[in-house]
DSSP file (Angstrom, degrees, kcal/mol; ACC not computed):
  #  RESIDUE AA STRUCTURE BP1 BP2  ACC     N-H-->O    O-->H-N    N-H-->O    O-->H-N    TCO  KAPPA ALPHA  PHI   PSI    X-CA   Y-CA   Z-CA
    1    1 A M              0   0    0      0, 0.0     2,-0.3     0, 0.0     0, 0.0   0.000 360.0 360.0 360.0 138.1   30.0   63.2   11.0
    2    2 A S        -     0   0    0      0, 0.0     2,-0.4     0, 0.0     0, 0.0  -0.750 360.0-135.2-106.9 154.8   29.4   60.6    8.3
    3    3 A T        -     0   0    0     -2,-0.3     2,-0.3     0, 0.0     0, 0.0  -0.857  20.8-120.9-107.5 142.9   29.6   56.8    8.7
    4    4 A A        -     0   0    0     -2,-0.4     2,-0.3     1,-0.0     0, 0.0  -0.635  24.8-128.2 -84.1 137.7   31.3   54.6    6.2
    5    5 A S        -     0   0    0     -2,-0.3    -1,-0.0     1,-0.1     0, 0.0  -0.670  12.7-161.9 -84.3 137.6   29.2   52.0    4.5
    6    6 A T        +     0   0    0     -2,-0.3     2,-0.2     2,-0.1    -1,-0.1   0.462  60.3 102.3 -98.5  -2.4   30.5   48.4    4.6
    7    7 A R  S    S-     0   0    0      1,-0.1    -2,-0.1     3,-0.0     3,-0.1  -0.558  73.2-123.8 -81.1 144.9   28.3   47.2    1.8
    8    8 A L        -     0   0    0     -2,-0.2     2,-0.1     1,-0.1     3,-0.1  -0.551  41.3 -88.9 -80.4 152.3   29.7   46.7   -1.7
    9    9 A P    >>  -     0   0    0      0, 0.0     3,-1.5     0, 0.0     4,-0.5  -0.414  52.1-100.1 -63.3 135.7   28.0   48.6   -4.5
   10   10 A D  T 34 S+     0   0    0      1,-0.2    -3,-0.0     2,-0.1     0, 0.0  -0.313 101.0   5.4 -59.1 134.9   25.1   46.6   -6.0
   11   11 A G  T 34 S+     0   0    0      3,-0.3    -1,-0.2     1,-0.1     3,-0.2   0.357 100.0 105.4  79.4  -6.7   26.0   44.9   -9.3
   12   12 A R  T <4 S+     0   0    0     -3,-1.5    -2,-0.1     1,-0.2    -1,-0.1   0.871  88.3  25.2 -78.4 -35.2   29.6   45.8   -9.2
   13   13 A Y  S  < S-     0   0    0     -4,-0.5    -1,-0.2     1,-0.4     2,-0.1   0.201 108.9-110.2-115.9  15.2   31.2   42.5   -8.2
   14   14 A G        -     0   0    0     -3,-0.2    -1,-0.4     2,-0.0    -3,-0.3  -0.307  62.3 -26.6  85.6-173.1   28.6   40.0   -9.5
   15   15 A R        -     0   0    0      1,-0.1     2,-0.1    -4,-0.1     0, 0.0  -0.453  69.2-112.8 -75.6 148.9   26.4   37.8   -7.3
   16   16 A S     >  -     0   0    0     -2,-0.1     4,-1.8     1,-0.1     3,-0.2  -0.363  25.2-111.5 -75.8 161.2   27.5   36.8   -3.9
   17   17 A S  H  > S+     0   0    0      1,-0.2     4,-2.4     2,-0.2     5,-0.2   0.823 117.9  58.6 -65.6 -28.9   28.3   33.2   -3.0
   18   18 A D  H  > S+     0   0    0      2,-0.2     4,-2.4     1,-0.2    -1,-0.2   0.903 105.0  49.2 -67.1 -39.1   25.2   33.1   -0.8
   19   19 A E  H  > S+     0   0    0     -3,-0.2     4,-2.1     2,-0.2    -2,-0.2   0.896 112.0  48.9 -66.3 -39.0   23.0   33.9   -3.8
   20   20 A R  H  X S+     0   0    0     -4,-1.8     4,-2.4     2,-0.2    -2,-0.2   0.910 111.4  49.5 -64.8 -41.6   24.7   31.2   -5.9
   21   21 A A  H  X S+     0   0    0     -4,-2.4     4,-2.6     2,-0.2    -2,-0.2   0.908 110.4  50.5 -63.9 -42.0   24.3   28.7   -3.1
   22   22 A D  H  X S+     0   0    0     -4,-2.4     4,-2.1     1,-0.2    -1,-0.2   0.906 110.6  48.7 -62.6 -40.6   20.6   29.5   -2.7
   23   23 A Q  H  X S+     0   0    0     -4,-2.1     4,-2.0     2,-0.2    -2,-0.2   0.919 112.1  49.3 -67.0 -42.3   20.0   29.2   -6.4
   24   24 A T  H  X S+     0   0    0     -4,-2.4     4,-2.6     1,-0.2     5,-0.2   0.899 110.6  50.3 -62.6 -42.1   21.9   25.8   -6.5
   25   25 A L  H  X S+     0   0    0     -4,-2.6     4,-2.6     1,-0.2    -1,-0.2   0.889 109.0  52.0 -65.8 -37.5   19.8   24.5   -3.5
   26   26 A K  H  X S+     0   0    0     -4,-2.1     4,-2.2    -5,-0.2    -2,-0.2   0.925 111.6  46.4 -62.2 -44.1   16.6   25.5   -5.2
   27   27 A I  H  X S+     0   0    0     -4,-2.0     4,-2.3     2,-0.2    -2,-0.2   0.932 114.9  46.0 -65.0 -47.3   17.5   23.6   -8.4
   28   28 A V  H  X S+     0   0    0     -4,-2.6     4,-2.4     1,-0.2     5,-0.2   0.898 113.0  50.6 -63.6 -40.6   18.6   20.5   -6.4
   29   29 A G  H  X S+     0   0    0     -4,-2.6     4,-2.3    -5,-0.2    -1,-0.2   0.899 110.6  48.5 -64.4 -40.9   15.5   20.6   -4.3
   30   30 A A  H  X S+     0   0    0     -4,-2.2     4,-2.0    -5,-0.2    -2,-0.2   0.904 112.4  49.1 -64.8 -41.7   13.2   20.9   -7.3
   31   31 A A  H  X S+     0   0    0     -4,-2.3     4,-2.2     2,-0.2    -2,-0.2   0.915 112.9  46.4 -67.3 -43.8   15.0   18.0   -9.0
   32   32 A L  H  X S+     0   0    0     -4,-2.4     4,-2.5     1,-0.2    -1,-0.2   0.881 111.5  52.6 -64.8 -38.1   14.8   15.8   -6.0
   33   33 A G  H  X S+     0   0    0     -4,-2.3     4,-2.0    -5,-0.2    -2,-0.2   0.893 109.1  49.0 -62.0 -40.8   11.1   16.7   -5.5
   34   34 A A  H  X S+     0   0    0     -4,-2.0     4,-2.2     2,-0.2    -2,-0.2   0.924 111.6  49.4 -66.4 -43.4   10.3   15.7   -9.1
   35   35 A V  H  X S+     0   0    0     -4,-2.2     4,-2.3     1,-0.2    -2,-0.2   0.928 110.7  50.2 -62.8 -42.8   12.1   12.4   -8.7
   36   36 A L  H  X S+     0   0    0     -4,-2.5     4,-2.4     1,-0.2    -1,-0.2   0.888 109.2  51.9 -63.1 -38.6   10.3   11.6   -5.5
   37   37 A L  H  X S+     0   0    0     -4,-2.0     4,-2.1     2,-0.2    -1,-0.2   0.891 109.8  48.5 -64.1 -40.8    7.0   12.4   -7.2
   38   38 A V  H  X S+     0   0    0     -4,-2.2     4,-2.2     2,-0.2    -2,-0.2   0.908 112.3  49.4 -66.0 -42.7    7.8   10.0  -10.0
   39   39 A V  H  X S+     0   0    0     -4,-2.3     4,-2.2     2,-0.2    -2,-0.2   0.913 111.8  47.3 -63.1 -44.2    8.7    7.3   -7.6
   40   40 A V  H  X S+     0   0    0     -4,-2.4     4,-2.3     1,-0.2    -1,-0.2   0.897 113.0  49.6 -64.7 -40.3    5.6    7.7   -5.5
   41   41 A G  H  X S+     0   0    0     -4,-2.1     4,-2.2    -5,-0.2    -1,-0.2   0.882 109.8  50.7 -65.6 -38.0    3.4    7.7   -8.7
   42   42 A W  H  X S+     0   0    0     -4,-2.2     4,-2.2     2,-0.2    -2,-0.2   0.921 112.4  46.0 -67.3 -43.8    5.1    4.6  -10.0
   43   43 A F  H  X S+     0   0    0     -4,-2.2     4,-2.2     1,-0.2     5,-0.3   0.902 112.5  51.3 -67.4 -39.6    4.5    2.7   -6.7
   44   44 A A  H  X>S+     0   0    0     -4,-2.3     4,-2.5     2,-0.2     5,-1.2   0.898 110.3  49.3 -63.5 -41.1    0.9    3.9   -6.5
   45   45 A Y  I  <>S+     0   0    0     -4,-2.2     5,-0.9     3,-0.2     4,-0.4   0.934 116.0  41.6 -62.4 -47.1    0.2    2.7  -10.1
   46   46 A H  I  <5S+     0   0    0     -4,-2.2    -1,-0.2     3,-0.2    -2,-0.2   0.780 121.1  41.6 -76.9 -24.9    1.7   -0.7   -9.5
   47   47 A Y  I  <5S+     0   0    0     -4,-2.2    -2,-0.2    -5,-0.2    -3,-0.2   0.914 133.7  15.6 -86.8 -44.4    0.2   -1.2   -6.1
   48   48 A V  I ><5S+     0   0    0     -4,-2.5     3,-0.9    -5,-0.3    -3,-0.2   0.877 126.1  50.3 -95.3 -47.8   -3.3    0.2   -6.7
   49   49 A G  I 3 <S+     0   0    0     -5,-1.2    -3,-0.2    -4,-0.4    -4,-0.1   0.787 111.4  47.6 -67.9 -29.9   -3.7    0.4  -10.5
   50   50 A Q  T 3 <S+     0   0    0     -5,-0.9     2,-0.6     2,-0.0    -1,-0.2   0.505  79.4 117.7 -92.0  -4.6   -2.6   -3.1  -11.1
   51   51 A S    <   +     0   0    0     -3,-0.9     3,-0.1     1,-0.2    79,-0.1  -0.505  30.7 169.4 -67.5 113.6   -4.8   -4.7   -8.5
   52   52 A K        +     0   0    0     -2,-0.6    24,-1.3     1,-0.2     2,-0.4   0.560  62.8  51.4-101.1 -11.9   -7.2   -7.1  -10.3
   53   53 A I  E     +A   75   0A   0     22,-0.2     2,-0.3    76,-0.1    22,-0.2  -0.992  58.0 165.1-130.7 129.9   -8.6   -8.8   -7.3
   54   54 A S  E     +A   74   0A   0     20,-2.9    20,-3.4    -2,-0.4     2,-0.3  -0.969   8.9 174.6-135.4 154.6  -10.0   -7.3   -4.2
   55   55 A A  E     -A   73   0A   0     -2,-0.3     2,-0.3    18,-0.2    18,-0.2  -0.952  15.0-157.4-151.8 166.8  -12.1   -8.9   -1.4
   56   56 A Q  E     -A   72   0A   0     16,-1.9    16,-2.4    -2,-0.3     2,-0.5  -0.983  26.4-117.3-149.8 146.1  -13.7   -8.4    1.9
   57   57 A V  E     -A   71   0A   0     -2,-0.3    14,-0.2    14,-0.2     3,-0.1  -0.721  26.8-177.4 -81.8 124.3  -14.8  -10.6    4.8
   58   58 A I  E     -     0   0A   0     12,-3.0     2,-0.3    -2,-0.5    -1,-0.2   0.926  63.8 -26.5 -86.3 -57.5  -18.6  -10.2    5.2
   59   59 A T  E     -A   70   0A   0     11,-0.8    11,-2.9     2,-0.0    -1,-0.4  -0.940  56.9-155.6-147.5 170.5  -19.1  -12.5    8.2
   60   60 A F  E     -A   69   0A   0     -2,-0.3     2,-0.4     9,-0.2     9,-0.2  -0.991   5.5-155.6-149.9 157.0  -17.5  -15.6    9.8
   61   61 A D  E     -A   68   0A   0      7,-2.5     7,-2.8    -2,-0.3     2,-0.4  -0.976  17.0-154.1-135.2 117.6  -18.6  -18.4   12.1
   62   62 A A  E     +A   67   0A   0     -2,-0.4     5,-0.2     5,-0.2     2,-0.2  -0.755  15.3 174.2 -99.3 138.1  -15.9  -20.1   14.2
   63   63 A S        -     0   0    0      3,-3.2    58,-0.8    -2,-0.4     3,-0.2  -0.599  52.0 -78.9-120.7-169.7  -16.1  -23.7   15.5
   64   64 A K  S    S+     0   0    0      1,-0.2     3,-0.1    -2,-0.2    -2,-0.0   0.883 124.4  12.1 -63.1 -41.1  -13.6  -25.8   17.4
   65   65 A N  S    S+     0   0    0     55,-0.1    52,-2.6     1,-0.1     2,-0.3   0.237 126.1  37.8-124.3  12.6  -11.4  -26.8   14.4
   66   66 A A  E     - B   0 116A   0     50,-0.3    -3,-3.2    -3,-0.2     2,-0.4  -0.992  55.7-144.3-158.3 159.0  -12.6  -24.5   11.6
   67   67 A V  E     -AB  62 115A   0     48,-2.5    48,-2.9    -2,-0.3     2,-0.6  -0.987  15.5-149.2-128.4 121.3  -13.7  -21.0   10.7
   68   68 A D  E     -AB  61 114A   0     -7,-2.8    -7,-2.5    -2,-0.4     2,-0.5  -0.799  20.6-165.1 -88.1 125.0  -16.4  -20.6    8.0
   69   69 A I  E     -AB  60 113A   0     44,-3.3    44,-2.6    -2,-0.6     2,-0.8  -0.947  17.3-146.0-120.4 120.5  -15.7  -17.3    6.3
   70   70 A H  E     -AB  59 112A   0    -11,-2.9   -12,-3.0    -2,-0.5   -11,-0.8  -0.782  29.7-173.0 -83.7 112.6  -18.2  -15.5    4.0
   71   71 A L  E     -AB  57 111A   0     40,-3.5    40,-2.7    -2,-0.8     2,-0.5  -0.905  18.6-158.8-114.9 132.4  -15.9  -13.8    1.5
   72   72 A E  E     -AB  56 110A   0    -16,-2.4   -16,-1.9    -2,-0.4     2,-0.4  -0.959  16.3-170.8-109.2 122.2  -16.9  -11.4   -1.3
   73   73 A V  E     -AB  55 109A   0     36,-3.3    36,-3.0    -2,-0.5     2,-0.4  -0.931   9.0-168.9-118.7 132.3  -14.4  -11.2   -4.1
   74   74 A R  E     +AB  54 108A   0    -20,-3.4   -20,-2.9    -2,-0.4     2,-0.3  -0.982  22.9 149.9-118.6 133.7  -14.4   -8.6   -7.0
   75   75 A K  E     -A   53   0A   0     32,-2.3   -22,-0.2    -2,-0.4     2,-0.1  -0.949  49.0 -83.7-151.6 167.8  -12.1   -9.1   -9.9
   76   76 A D    >   -     0   0    0    -24,-1.3     3,-1.3    -2,-0.3   -24,-0.0  -0.434  45.6-113.7 -70.5 154.6  -11.6   -8.5  -13.6
   77   77 A A  T 3  S+     0   0    0      1,-0.3    -1,-0.1    -2,-0.1    31,-0.0   0.849 117.0  41.9 -61.7 -33.8  -13.3  -11.1  -15.8
   78   78 A D  T 3  S+     0   0    0     25,-0.0    -1,-0.3     2,-0.0     2,-0.2   0.374  95.7 106.6 -94.3   5.6  -10.0  -12.4  -17.1
   79   79 A A    <   +     0   0    0     -3,-1.3     2,-0.3   -27,-0.1    -4,-0.0  -0.577  41.4 179.1 -89.7 147.8   -8.2  -12.3  -13.7
   80   80 A S        +     0   0    0     -2,-0.2    52,-3.0    23,-0.1     2,-0.3  -0.977  23.9 109.9-137.4 153.0   -7.3  -15.3  -11.6
   81   81 A G  E     -CD 102 131B   0     21,-1.8    21,-3.4    -2,-0.3     2,-0.3  -0.965  49.5 -89.2 172.3-158.7   -5.5  -15.4   -8.4
   82   82 A Y  E     -CD 101 130B   0     48,-2.2    48,-2.7    -2,-0.3     2,-0.4  -0.970  13.9-140.3-146.8 156.6   -5.9  -16.1   -4.7
   83   83 A C  E     -CD 100 129B   0     17,-2.5    17,-2.7    -2,-0.3     2,-0.5  -0.963  19.0-139.4-119.5 138.0   -6.8  -14.5   -1.3
   84   84 A T  E     -CD  99 128B   0     44,-2.9    43,-2.8    -2,-0.4    44,-1.1  -0.866  23.2-178.7-102.8 124.8   -4.9  -15.3    1.9
   85   85 A L  E     -CD  98 126B   0     13,-2.8    13,-2.2    -2,-0.5     2,-0.3  -0.879   2.9-176.3-118.8 153.4   -7.0  -15.6    5.1
   86   86 A R  E     -CD  97 125B   0     39,-2.3    39,-3.1    -2,-0.3     2,-0.3  -0.978  12.2-151.7-144.6 161.1   -6.0  -16.3    8.7
   87   87 A S  E     -C   96   0B   0      9,-2.6     8,-2.4    -2,-0.3     9,-1.3  -0.973   9.9-159.5-131.0 146.1   -7.6  -16.8   12.0
   88   88 A Q  E     -C   94   0B   0     -2,-0.3    34,-3.7     6,-0.3    35,-0.9  -0.890  17.0-122.0-124.0 153.1   -6.2  -16.1   15.5
   89   89 A S    >   -     0   0    0      4,-2.8     3,-1.7    -2,-0.3    32,-0.1  -0.277  42.6 -89.7 -82.7 178.3   -7.2  -17.4   18.9
   90   90 A A  T 3  S+     0   0    0     30,-0.3    -1,-0.1     1,-0.3    31,-0.1   0.812 128.3  53.8 -61.1 -30.8   -8.3  -15.3   21.8
   91   91 A D  T 3  S-     0   0    0      2,-0.1    -1,-0.3     1,-0.0     0, 0.0   0.442 122.0-104.5 -86.4   3.3   -4.7  -14.9   23.0
   92   92 A G  S <  S+     0   0    0     -3,-1.7     2,-0.2     1,-0.3    -2,-0.1   0.379  73.6 139.4  94.2  -4.3   -3.6  -13.6   19.6
   93   93 A A        -     0   0    0      1,-0.1    -4,-2.8    -5,-0.1     2,-0.4  -0.506  59.4-112.5 -74.7 141.1   -1.8  -16.7   18.3
   94   94 A E  E     +C   88   0B   0     -6,-0.2    -6,-0.3    -2,-0.2     3,-0.1  -0.605  38.3 171.7 -74.9 127.3   -2.3  -17.7   14.7
   95   95 A V  E     +     0   0B   0     -8,-2.4    23,-2.3    -2,-0.4     2,-0.3   0.458  63.2  16.2-114.2  -6.2   -4.4  -20.9   14.5
   96   96 A G  E     +C   87   0B   0     -9,-1.3    -9,-2.6    21,-0.2    -1,-0.3  -0.912  52.0 170.4-168.6 141.0   -5.0  -21.1   10.8
   97   97 A R  E     +C   86   0B   0     -2,-0.3     2,-0.3   -11,-0.2   -11,-0.2  -0.976  15.1 156.1-150.7 138.0   -3.8  -19.6    7.5
   98   98 A A  E     -C   85   0B   0    -13,-2.2   -13,-2.8    -2,-0.3     2,-0.4  -0.989  35.0-124.4-160.2 156.1   -4.7  -20.6    3.9
   99   99 A D  E     -C   84   0B   0     -2,-0.3     2,-0.5   -15,-0.2   -15,-0.2  -0.887  20.8-157.2-103.5 137.6   -4.9  -19.3    0.4
  100  100 A F  E     -C   83   0B   0    -17,-2.7   -17,-2.5    -2,-0.4     2,-0.3  -0.978  13.0-139.9-118.9 125.1   -8.2  -19.6   -1.5
  101  101 A R  E     -C   82   0B   0     -2,-0.5     2,-0.4   -19,-0.2   -19,-0.3  -0.597  12.6-164.7 -90.3 141.3   -8.0  -19.6   -5.3
  102  102 A F  E     +C   81   0B   0    -21,-3.4   -21,-1.8    -2,-0.3     2,-0.2  -0.965  19.4 154.5-130.2 118.9  -10.5  -17.7   -7.5
  103  103 A D        +     0   0    0     -2,-0.4     3,-0.2   -23,-0.2   -23,-0.1  -0.588  24.2  75.1-122.5-176.0  -10.8  -18.4  -11.2
  104  104 A G  S    S-     0   0    0     -2,-0.2   -25,-0.1     1,-0.2    -2,-0.0  -0.265  83.6 -76.7 100.0 174.1  -13.5  -18.1  -13.8
  105  105 A R  S    S+     0   0    0     -2,-0.1    -1,-0.2   -27,-0.1   -26,-0.1   0.589  86.6 114.2 -92.1 -11.0  -15.1  -15.3  -15.8
  106  106 A A        -     0   0    0     -3,-0.2     3,-0.1     1,-0.1   -31,-0.0  -0.332  51.3-158.9 -62.6 140.7  -17.4  -14.0  -12.9
  107  107 A T  S    S+     0   0    0      1,-0.2   -32,-2.3   -33,-0.1     2,-0.4   0.615  80.6  42.2 -95.8 -16.6  -16.4  -10.5  -11.8
  108  108 A R  E     -B   74   0A   0    -34,-0.2     2,-0.5     2,-0.0    -1,-0.2  -0.984  67.8-174.1-133.3 123.5  -18.1  -10.8   -8.4
  109  109 A I  E     -B   73   0A   0    -36,-3.0   -36,-3.3    -2,-0.4     2,-0.6  -0.977   7.6-170.4-121.5 123.9  -17.9  -14.0   -6.3
  110  110 A D  E     +B   72   0A   0     -2,-0.5     2,-0.3   -38,-0.2   -38,-0.2  -0.960  28.3 157.3-111.8 111.5  -19.8  -14.5   -3.1
  111  111 A K  E     -B   71   0A   0    -40,-2.7   -40,-3.5    -2,-0.6     2,-0.6  -0.987  41.9-139.3-142.9 146.2  -18.5  -17.6   -1.4
  112  112 A V  E     -B   70   0A   0     -2,-0.3     2,-0.3   -42,-0.3   -42,-0.2  -0.930  30.2-172.6-102.5 120.0  -18.3  -19.3    2.0
  113  113 A V  E     -B   69   0A   0    -44,-2.6   -44,-3.3    -2,-0.6     2,-0.6  -0.847  18.2-131.5-112.6 151.1  -14.8  -20.9    2.5
  114  114 A T  E     -B   68   0A   0     -2,-0.3     2,-0.6   -46,-0.2   -46,-0.2  -0.917  13.7-163.1-108.2 121.2  -13.7  -23.1    5.3
  115  115 A L  E     -B   67   0A   0    -48,-2.9   -48,-2.5    -2,-0.6     2,-0.2  -0.916  17.2-139.0-103.9 114.8  -10.4  -22.3    7.0
  116  116 A R  E     -B   66   0A   0     -2,-0.6     2,-0.3   -50,-0.2   -50,-0.3  -0.522  23.7-164.4 -73.6 139.5   -9.2  -25.3    9.1
  117  117 A T        -     0   0    0    -52,-2.6   -21,-0.2    -2,-0.2     3,-0.1  -0.864  29.5-137.6-125.8 158.6   -7.7  -24.3   12.5
  118  118 A T  S    S+     0   0    0    -23,-2.3     2,-0.3    -2,-0.3   -22,-0.1   0.578  91.7   1.8 -90.4 -13.6   -5.5  -26.0   15.1
  119  119 A A  S    S-     0   0    0    -24,-0.3     2,-0.2   -56,-0.1   -56,-0.1  -0.914 109.0 -47.2-155.4 179.8   -7.6  -24.5   17.9
  120  120 A Q        -     0   0    0     -2,-0.3   -30,-0.3   -55,-0.1     2,-0.3  -0.392  57.3-149.2 -58.8 119.3  -10.7  -22.4   18.4
  121  121 A G        -     0   0    0    -58,-0.8   -32,-0.3    -2,-0.2   -55,-0.1  -0.700  20.2-177.8 -90.1 144.3  -10.4  -19.3   16.2
  122  122 A T        +     0   0    0    -34,-3.7     2,-0.3    -2,-0.3   -33,-0.2   0.410  66.0  45.5-118.2  -2.6  -11.9  -16.0   17.3
  123  123 A T        -     0   0    0    -35,-0.9     2,-0.4   -62,-0.0   -35,-0.1  -0.929  55.2-156.9-136.5 160.7  -11.1  -13.9   14.2
  124  124 A A        -     0   0    0     -2,-0.3     2,-0.4   -37,-0.2   -37,-0.2  -0.933  24.2-177.7-136.8 113.7  -11.2  -14.1   10.4
  125  125 A E  E     -D   86   0B   0    -39,-3.1   -39,-2.3    -2,-0.4     2,-0.7  -0.954  24.5-141.9-121.8 129.7   -8.8  -11.8    8.7
  126  126 A L  E     -D   85   0B   0     -2,-0.4   -41,-0.2   -41,-0.2     3,-0.1  -0.817  16.2-175.2 -86.8 113.7   -8.2  -11.1    5.1
  127  127 A L  E     -     0   0B   0    -43,-2.8     2,-0.2    -2,-0.7   -42,-0.2   0.763  55.6 -65.8 -84.1 -27.7   -4.4  -10.6    4.6
  128  128 A G  E     -D   84   0B   0    -44,-1.1   -44,-2.9     2,-0.0     2,-0.3  -0.840  38.4-110.4 158.2 168.2   -4.6   -9.7    0.9
  129  129 A C  E     -D   83   0B   0     -2,-0.2     2,-0.4   -46,-0.2   -46,-0.2  -0.958  24.4-165.9-126.3 145.8   -5.4  -10.9   -2.6
  130  130 A H  E     -D   82   0B   0    -48,-2.7   -48,-2.2    -2,-0.3     2,-0.2  -0.997  10.1-143.4-136.9 130.5   -2.9  -11.4   -5.4
  131  131 A G  E      D   81   0B   0     -2,-0.4   -50,-0.3   -50,-0.2   -52,-0.0  -0.554 360.0 360.0 -87.7 156.4   -3.5  -11.8   -9.1
  132  132 A E              0   0    0    -52,-3.0   -51,-0.2    -2,-0.2    -1,-0.1   0.359 360.0 360.0-120.2 360.0   -1.6  -14.1  -11.3
């Protein structure tokens, strides 16, 4: 006894709709992946590549109404901008925030800045630096 095959002969009726859908999904997926890669690259370039000022807190010394912060700033010689610092109390409340401006031709600046606070600060945090 023979069994009848339910498959269509290969190549006789063209590609199936599943094959066309798979091909379309592959093309759309590749295009979306390329767009995502371009967007991520653009953001990375503008966020990291354009940064002309960077800094780090070396040490800090807190008193009752101020925090002295030793800040090391690195920048391009022609760059000017500011860094934002803040201090928090022991309970986590912000007690001081200020922007400190950096100009001049020096590419490395080692400076102690004084951040005035409304209460005893226990931290010194660099929030970021921005070029102008």
